[in-house]
Z-matrix of the N, CA and C atoms (Angstrom, degrees):
N
C 1 1.407
C 2 1.423 1 107.65
N 3 1.258 2 119.26 1 142.04
C 4 1.567 3 125.87 2 178.70
C 5 1.497 4 110.88 3 -108.84
N 6 1.292 5 111.40 4 151.69
C 7 1.447 6 117.96 5 178.01
C 8 1.588 7 113.10 6 -97.85
N 9 1.304 8 116.96 7 123.14
C 10 1.452 9 117.87 8 -174.51
C 11 1.605 10 111.17 9 -76.18
N 12 1.266 11 123.57 10 159.20
C 13 1.406 12 124.04 11 175.75
C 14 1.535 13 105.73 12 -75.62
N 15 1.270 14 113.40 13 128.67
C 16 1.457 15 119.58 14 179.72
C 17 1.429 16 114.54 15 -120.22
N 18 1.390 17 118.73 16 152.46
C 19 1.442 18 124.99 17 -174.09
C 20 1.692 19 100.98 18 -72.10
N 21 1.260 20 117.87 19 114.67
C 22 1.376 21 120.10 20 -179.05
C 23 1.474 22 113.62 21 -67.95
N 24 1.404 23 118.07 22 -34.47
C 25 1.461 24 123.36 23 178.85
C 26 1.513 25 108.99 24 -65.20
N 27 1.342 26 115.26 25 -38.30
C 28 1.477 27 114.10 26 179.99
C 29 1.573 28 114.42 27 -61.99
N 30 1.460 29 107.98 28 -41.00
C 31 1.512 30 113.99 29 179.99
C 32 1.529 31 108.53 30 -71.85
N 33 1.251 32 123.84 31 -33.67
C 34 1.448 33 125.08 32 177.30
C 35 1.597 34 110.21 33 -64.62
N 36 1.338 35 119.49 34 -50.02
C 37 1.397 36 123.23 35 173.80
C 38 1.376 37 115.20 36 -57.66
N 39 1.439 38 115.31 37 -39.48
C 40 1.429 39 111.39 38 178.26
C 41 1.527 40 118.32 39 -71.78
N 42 1.381 41 117.21 40 -33.72
C 43 1.338 42 120.35 41 168.31
C 44 1.567 43 116.16 42 -62.10
N 45 1.263 44 114.99 43 -37.23
C 46 1.545 45 118.72 44 178.20
C 47 1.501 46 108.70 45 -68.25
N 48 1.324 47 116.19 46 -39.04
C 49 1.469 48 119.91 47 179.89
C 50 1.563 49 109.35 48 -62.55
N 51 1.364 50 116.43 49 -40.98
C 52 1.368 51 123.08 50 177.51
C 53 1.558 52 118.11 51 -62.41
N 54 1.301 53 108.90 52 -42.87
C 55 1.527 54 118.98 53 168.96
C 56 1.524 55 116.18 54 -57.80
N 57 1.380 56 107.46 55 -48.91
C 58 1.578 57 114.09 56 178.00
C 59 1.474 58 113.39 57 -60.33
N 60 1.407 59 113.50 58 -38.77
C 61 1.570 60 117.97 59 177.01
C 62 1.534 61 111.40 60 -67.65
N 63 1.382 62 114.63 61 -26.89
C 64 1.413 63 118.74 62 179.93
C 65 1.526 64 113.23 63 -72.48
N 66 1.496 65 112.21 64 -39.85
C 67 1.390 66 111.68 65 178.42
C 68 1.482 67 113.85 66 -67.12
N 69 1.344 68 115.93 67 -35.65
C 70 1.514 69 118.50 68 175.53
C 71 1.545 70 112.31 69 -74.37
N 72 1.215 71 122.72 70 -36.59
C 73 1.525 72 125.97 71 -176.47
C 74 1.452 73 107.57 72 -62.44
N 75 1.382 74 115.31 73 -48.98
C 76 1.510 75 120.42 74 -176.31
C 77 1.447 76 113.63 75 -93.65
N 78 1.179 77 121.33 76 13.28
C 79 1.487 78 126.83 77 177.06
C 80 1.507 79 107.59 78 -77.61
N 81 1.324 80 116.68 79 161.46
C 82 1.475 81 117.62 80 172.80
C 83 1.438 82 115.92 81 -61.32
N 84 1.344 83 120.08 82 -22.17
C 85 1.465 84 122.15 83 176.77
C 86 1.449 85 114.49 84 -64.38
N 87 1.336 86 120.91 85 -30.87
C 88 1.393 87 122.13 86 -177.80
C 89 1.560 88 111.54 87 -114.40
N 90 1.363 89 116.90 88 -89.05
C 91 1.468 90 120.12 89 -174.22
C 92 1.435 91 115.83 90 -113.59
N 93 1.264 92 117.05 91 2.53
C 94 1.542 93 119.38 92 -172.83
C 95 1.454 94 110.82 93 -61.20
N 96 1.235 95 127.25 94 -44.84
C 97 1.478 96 126.09 95 -172.92
C 98 1.543 97 106.20 96 -70.38
N 99 1.285 98 117.04 97 -39.82
C 100 1.526 99 120.31 98 -174.19
C 101 1.531 100 104.00 99 -74.04
N 102 1.372 101 121.53 100 -38.09
C 103 1.493 102 122.92 101 -178.52
C 104 1.484 103 109.15 102 -63.34
N 105 1.323 104 116.40 103 -43.19
C 106 1.425 105 123.34 104 -177.42
C 107 1.526 106 108.17 105 -61.60
N 108 1.174 107 115.79 106 -48.89
C 109 1.503 108 123.63 107 -176.91
C 110 1.529 109 108.40 108 -63.11
N 111 1.359 110 120.59 109 -53.08
C 112 1.467 111 123.42 110 177.71
C 113 1.458 112 113.08 111 -66.56
N 114 1.341 113 120.29 112 -26.87
C 115 1.446 114 121.81 113 176.35
C 116 1.557 115 114.67 114 -84.16
N 117 1.307 116 112.96 115 -5.68
C 118 1.530 117 121.58 116 176.93
C 119 1.527 118 107.72 117 69.78
N 120 1.291 119 123.31 118 34.20
C 121 1.353 120 127.14 119 -179.16
C 122 1.560 121 112.33 120 -92.68
N 123 1.310 122 116.79 121 115.99
C 124 1.414 123 117.85 122 176.66
C 125 1.424 124 118.45 123 -71.42
N 126 1.315 125 120.91 124 121.09
C 127 1.391 126 120.00 125 -174.80
C 128 1.563 127 114.47 126 -57.61
N 129 1.308 128 118.51 127 -26.63
C 130 1.419 129 121.67 128 174.68
C 131 1.435 130 113.14 129 -66.98
N 132 1.385 131 117.26 130 -35.64
C 133 1.512 132 123.36 131 175.69
C 134 1.429 133 113.19 132 -72.89
N 135 1.363 134 118.81 133 -20.32
C 136 1.537 135 122.88 134 172.94
C 137 1.436 136 109.75 135 -66.25
N 138 1.369 137 118.67 136 -33.55
C 139 1.518 138 114.14 137 -179.50
C 140 1.622 139 107.60 138 -68.70
N 141 1.317 140 119.92 139 -34.75
C 142 1.408 141 120.26 140 179.59
C 143 1.606 142 105.88 141 -68.96
N 144 1.270 143 120.00 142 -36.97
C 145 1.523 144 121.78 143 177.80
C 146 1.408 145 109.67 144 -65.38
N 147 1.312 146 123.87 145 -28.41
C 148 1.531 147 125.73 146 -177.96
C 149 1.649 148 110.96 147 -59.69
N 150 1.408 149 111.31 148 -23.01
C 151 1.425 150 113.72 149 177.25
C 152 1.518 151 114.19 150 -65.84
N 153 1.431 152 111.28 151 -23.05
C 154 1.460 153 115.29 152 -175.98
C 155 1.514 154 112.17 153 -109.65
N 156 1.361 155 118.42 154 13.55
C 157 1.496 156 121.39 155 -171.48
C 158 1.512 157 113.91 156 -62.36
N 159 1.416 158 115.16 157 -32.47
C 160 1.472 159 112.62 158 179.33
C 161 1.493 160 111.83 159 -67.36
N 162 1.333 161 118.10 160 -40.35
C 163 1.492 162 119.19 161 172.77
C 164 1.541 163 113.29 162 -58.91
N 165 1.329 164 113.60 163 -48.21
C 166 1.545 165 119.07 164 -176.04
C 167 1.525 166 107.75 165 -62.78
N 168 1.249 167 120.84 166 -45.51
C 169 1.520 168 123.53 167 -179.31
C 170 1.504 169 110.65 168 -69.18
N 171 1.281 170 116.74 169 -33.67
C 172 1.536 171 118.13 170 175.45
C 173 1.526 172 111.74 171 -64.11
N 174 1.293 173 114.55 172 -48.79
C 175 1.439 174 117.84 173 179.45
C 176 1.540 175 110.28 174 -64.94
N 177 1.358 176 120.47 175 -39.10
C 178 1.410 177 123.59 176 176.02
C 179 1.446 178 112.80 177 -62.40
N 180 1.355 179 120.32 178 -40.51
C 181 1.387 180 124.16 179 177.13
C 182 1.457 181 109.91 180 -64.03
N 183 1.288 182 118.79 181 -50.65
C 184 1.501 183 117.33 182 -176.82
C 185 1.562 184 113.15 183 -62.15
N 186 1.359 185 117.16 184 -34.24
C 187 1.503 186 118.12 185 172.41
C 188 1.421 187 111.32 186 -68.27
N 189 1.285 188 119.05 187 -34.77
C 190 1.429 189 120.81 188 177.85
C 191 1.555 190 113.62 189 -66.37
N 192 1.313 191 112.30 190 -39.63
C 193 1.519 192 120.07 191 175.33
C 194 1.480 193 111.16 192 -61.10
N 195 1.392 194 117.38 193 -41.07
C 196 1.473 195 120.34 194 -177.24
C 197 1.542 196 104.63 195 -70.12
N 198 1.308 197 121.34 196 -42.50
C 199 1.450 198 119.02 197 -179.87
C 200 1.593 199 111.22 198 -65.64
N 201 1.316 200 114.25 199 -36.40
C 202 1.448 201 115.33 200 176.86
C 203 1.597 202 114.36 201 -61.33
N 204 1.331 203 111.83 202 -40.64
C 205 1.452 204 123.91 203 179.16
C 206 1.506 205 108.75 204 -62.61
N 207 1.282 206 119.62 205 -47.99
C 208 1.430 207 120.16 206 -178.38
C 209 1.454 208 111.37 207 -67.02
N 210 1.415 209 115.49 208 -41.84
C 211 1.508 210 119.13 209 176.10
C 212 1.543 211 110.20 210 -55.48
N 213 1.328 212 113.21 211 -42.68
C 214 1.485 213 120.11 212 178.86
C 215 1.563 214 110.79 213 -57.17
N 216 1.298 215 117.64 214 -46.14
C 217 1.378 216 125.58 215 177.25
C 218 1.525 217 111.64 216 -58.17
N 219 1.383 218 116.45 217 -47.62
C 220 1.441 219 116.18 218 174.33
C 221 1.574 220 115.40 219 -63.25
N 222 1.279 221 111.52 220 -38.63
C 223 1.550 222 116.45 221 173.28
C 224 1.555 223 114.94 222 -55.45
N 225 1.302 224 108.96 223 -46.28
C 226 1.483 225 117.20 224 178.20
C 227 1.497 226 110.68 225 -65.22
N 228 1.323 227 119.54 226 -49.05
C 229 1.429 228 122.78 227 -177.09
C 230 1.524 229 112.45 228 -64.20
N 231 1.367 230 119.28 229 -35.51
C 232 1.408 231 120.22 230 -179.36
C 233 1.585 232 110.80 231 -91.13
N 234 1.368 233 118.51 232 9.77
C 235 1.486 234 120.63 233 179.45
C 236 1.547 235 111.31 234 53.81
N 237 1.302 236 117.34 235 38.94
C 238 1.502 237 123.17 236 178.63
C 239 1.494 238 102.83 237 -80.30
N 240 1.304 239 110.95 238 126.07
C 241 1.623 240 115.27 239 -178.12
C 242 1.449 241 115.14 240 -140.65
N 243 1.401 242 124.46 241 4.98
C 244 1.412 243 127.59 242 -179.10
C 245 1.552 244 110.96 243 -116.93
N 246 1.346 245 115.89 244 164.48
C 247 1.363 246 118.10 245 179.12
C 248 1.551 247 109.53 246 -66.69
N 249 1.247 248 122.74 247 -40.60
C 250 1.358 249 128.06 248 -178.15
C 251 1.625 250 107.99 249 -66.76
N 252 1.264 251 115.16 250 -44.02
C 253 1.519 252 117.57 251 -178.80
C 254 1.522 253 108.66 252 -69.76
N 255 1.325 254 117.50 253 -35.87
C 256 1.500 255 114.42 254 179.95
C 257 1.572 256 113.54 255 -74.51
N 258 1.346 257 110.07 256 -23.56
C 259 1.570 258 114.14 257 178.86
C 260 1.552 259 103.63 258 -80.31
N 261 1.255 260 123.01 259 -36.76
C 262 1.459 261 123.51 260 -178.24
C 263 1.509 262 107.54 261 -69.38
N 264 1.272 263 116.41 262 -48.71
C 265 1.556 264 116.46 263 -179.82
C 266 1.523 265 111.33 264 -57.67
N 267 1.413 266 119.25 265 -44.38
C 268 1.432 267 126.39 266 173.18
C 269 1.463 268 111.30 267 -51.84
N 270 1.311 269 118.84 268 -45.80
C 271 1.409 270 122.87 269 -173.47
C 272 1.530 271 109.61 270 -74.34
N 273 1.298 272 115.82 271 -35.02
C 274 1.563 273 121.67 272 176.17
C 275 1.483 274 108.61 273 -66.76
N 276 1.276 275 118.39 274 -42.73
C 277 1.571 276 118.64 275 -178.22
C 278 1.592 277 101.09 276 -64.35
N 279 1.291 278 118.39 277 -52.17
C 280 1.494 279 114.11 278 176.62
C 281 1.392 280 118.12 279 -50.75
N 282 1.270 281 123.37 280 -48.22
C 283 1.529 282 124.98 281 177.38
C 284 1.394 283 110.38 282 -62.43
N 285 1.352 284 119.31 283 -49.85
C 286 1.484 285 115.07 284 -176.48
C 287 1.426 286 123.84 285 -76.33
N 288 1.376 287 117.23 286 -15.82
C 289 1.408 288 120.56 287 -178.57
C 290 1.584 289 112.52 288 -128.42
N 291 1.246 290 119.00 289 -41.43
C 292 1.419 291 119.42 290 -174.47
C 293 1.709 292 107.51 291 -80.58
N 294 1.254 293 113.29 292 -60.72
C 295 1.439 294 117.86 293 -172.46
C 296 1.575 295 111.89 294 -55.29
N 297 1.352 296 114.15 295 -45.75
C 298 1.402 297 119.48 296 -176.61
C 299 1.558 298 112.42 297 -64.37
N 300 1.353 299 111.63 298 -32.26
C 301 1.478 300 116.59 299 179.74
C 302 1.486 301 109.29 300 -77.58
N 303 1.327 302 121.49 301 -41.08
C 304 1.509 303 122.38 302 179.64
C 305 1.447 304 111.42 303 -70.74
N 306 1.257 305 123.29 304 -25.13
C 307 1.490 306 126.25 305 171.04
C 308 1.552 307 113.68 306 -52.45
N 309 1.477 308 112.22 307 -34.51
C 310 1.432 309 115.29 308 175.60
C 311 1.449 310 114.81 309 -65.55
N 312 1.401 311 120.05 310 -24.32
C 313 1.451 312 117.22 311 -179.64
C 314 1.540 313 109.80 312 -73.16
N 315 1.338 314 116.27 313 -24.07
C 316 1.404 315 121.43 314 176.71
C 317 1.593 316 109.93 315 -75.06
N 318 1.281 317 110.89 316 -47.09
C 319 1.603 318 119.18 317 -174.19
C 320 1.498 319 108.07 318 -68.93
N 321 1.268 320 119.30 319 -52.30
C 322 1.423 321 121.73 320 -167.96
C 323 1.462 322 117.34 321 -98.24
N 324 1.372 323 119.84 322 -21.12
C 325 1.435 324 126.37 323 -176.24
C 326 1.478 325 107.16 324 -109.05
N 327 1.317 326 123.16 325 0.39
C 328 1.424 327 126.30 326 178.18
C 329 1.587 328 113.11 327 62.46
N 330 1.344 329 120.10 328 30.62
C 331 1.486 330 123.43 329 -176.52
C 332 1.566 331 100.28 330 -82.00
N 333 1.332 332 112.19 331 150.68
C 334 1.463 333 119.60 332 178.84
C 335 1.543 334 112.49 333 -70.75
N 336 1.221 335 115.24 334 150.98
C 337 1.481 336 122.73 335 -177.31
C 338 1.630 337 109.65 336 -66.17
N 339 1.307 338 114.19 337 -30.09
C 340 1.403 339 116.60 338 178.50
C 341 1.500 340 111.83 339 -66.80
N 342 1.378 341 115.95 340 -39.15
C 343 1.520 342 121.42 341 175.63
C 344 1.525 343 105.95 342 -61.46
N 345 1.364 344 120.69 343 -41.29
C 346 1.471 345 119.54 344 179.47
C 347 1.506 346 110.73 345 -61.97
N 348 1.337 347 117.34 346 -35.29
C 349 1.470 348 121.65 347 -175.75
C 350 1.564 349 105.04 348 -71.78
N 351 1.155 350 119.22 349 -48.97
C 352 1.567 351 123.95 350 176.40
C 353 1.474 352 111.00 351 -50.93
N 354 1.381 353 115.43 352 -56.19
C 355 1.517 354 120.04 353 -175.48
C 356 1.520 355 113.28 354 -68.85
N 357 1.377 356 114.88 355 -46.74
C 358 1.442 357 115.80 356 -177.67
C 359 1.495 358 113.94 357 -75.13
N 360 1.383 359 114.54 358 -23.51
C 361 1.412 360 117.78 359 174.68
C 362 1.474 361 115.30 360 -66.81
N 363 1.393 362 116.35 361 -35.91
C 364 1.292 363 124.05 362 176.74
C 365 1.480 364 113.99 363 -67.62
N 366 1.362 365 114.53 364 -38.49
C 367 1.514 366 120.59 365 173.98
C 368 1.485 367 111.23 366 -65.58
N 369 1.285 368 118.81 367 -40.09
C 370 1.457 369 128.96 368 -178.18
C 371 1.556 370 106.28 369 -57.47
N 372 1.332 371 117.01 370 -54.24
C 373 1.441 372 125.88 371 -173.23
C 374 1.585 373 106.48 372 -62.25
N 375 1.412 374 113.97 373 -44.91
C 376 1.422 375 117.66 374 -177.20
C 377 1.522 376 110.68 375 -63.50
N 378 1.370 377 113.09 376 -41.72
C 379 1.505 378 113.11 377 -173.45
C 380 1.475 379 109.56 378 -72.59
N 381 1.319 380 119.42 379 -32.10
C 382 1.452 381 119.72 380 174.22
C 383 1.461 382 114.86 381 -66.06
N 384 1.282 383 113.37 382 -47.24
C 385 1.504 384 119.53 383 -179.64
C 386 1.593 385 105.56 384 -66.32
N 387 1.208 386 123.53 385 -43.95
C 388 1.451 387 122.48 386 178.02
C 389 1.500 388 109.56 387 -62.82
N 390 1.252 389 117.30 388 -43.01
C 391 1.528 390 121.16 389 179.34
C 392 1.519 391 109.66 390 -57.30
N 393 1.263 392 117.29 391 -44.57
C 394 1.471 393 122.39 392 176.75
C 395 1.481 394 114.24 393 -62.05
N 396 1.302 395 114.54 394 -49.22
C 397 1.401 396 118.69 395 -179.82
C 398 1.545 397 115.72 396 -63.81
N 399 1.347 398 118.67 397 -38.58
C 400 1.372 399 129.91 398 177.04
C 401 1.564 400 109.99 399 -69.06
N 402 1.288 401 114.11 400 -45.44
C 403 1.495 402 118.25 401 -175.42
C 404 1.513 403 111.84 402 -66.87
N 405 1.234 404 116.77 403 -36.65
C 406 1.562 405 116.82 404 -179.28
C 407 1.553 406 112.43 405 -86.76
N 408 1.334 407 116.97 406 -17.67
C 409 1.354 408 119.16 407 -174.14
C 410 1.572 409 114.24 408 -99.99
N 411 1.307 410 117.26 409 -29.30
C 412 1.442 411 118.63 410 -178.09
C 413 1.396 412 113.78 411 -76.54
């Protein structure tokens, strides 16, 4: 398999949009408090984790860049070029790879379904938004 030349700016904007969505999605304004409770994260320990946030966000951003790059490859290979096609491809990637994988955390790790909905919902929104950005920009 070969890798197609991809618009680096589109990939970067897609990754930045996903990170911005994550800040909002997991903020106290949306699902942050519920996510922390369902994940059994002690708010006091979050203060300790804040010391390592630069490293954590750097790793997260790199993985998000990789995901955006691979999605861009899929978009280019499938000749996806409209808002609706990009959104559909993003949703299909979510359903076929992310949702089915995250279901296992509910089944085998006894995580709550609500936590699955929060985490997979974020991934769905990111993949749809990224699919749109990449489809119209590439």
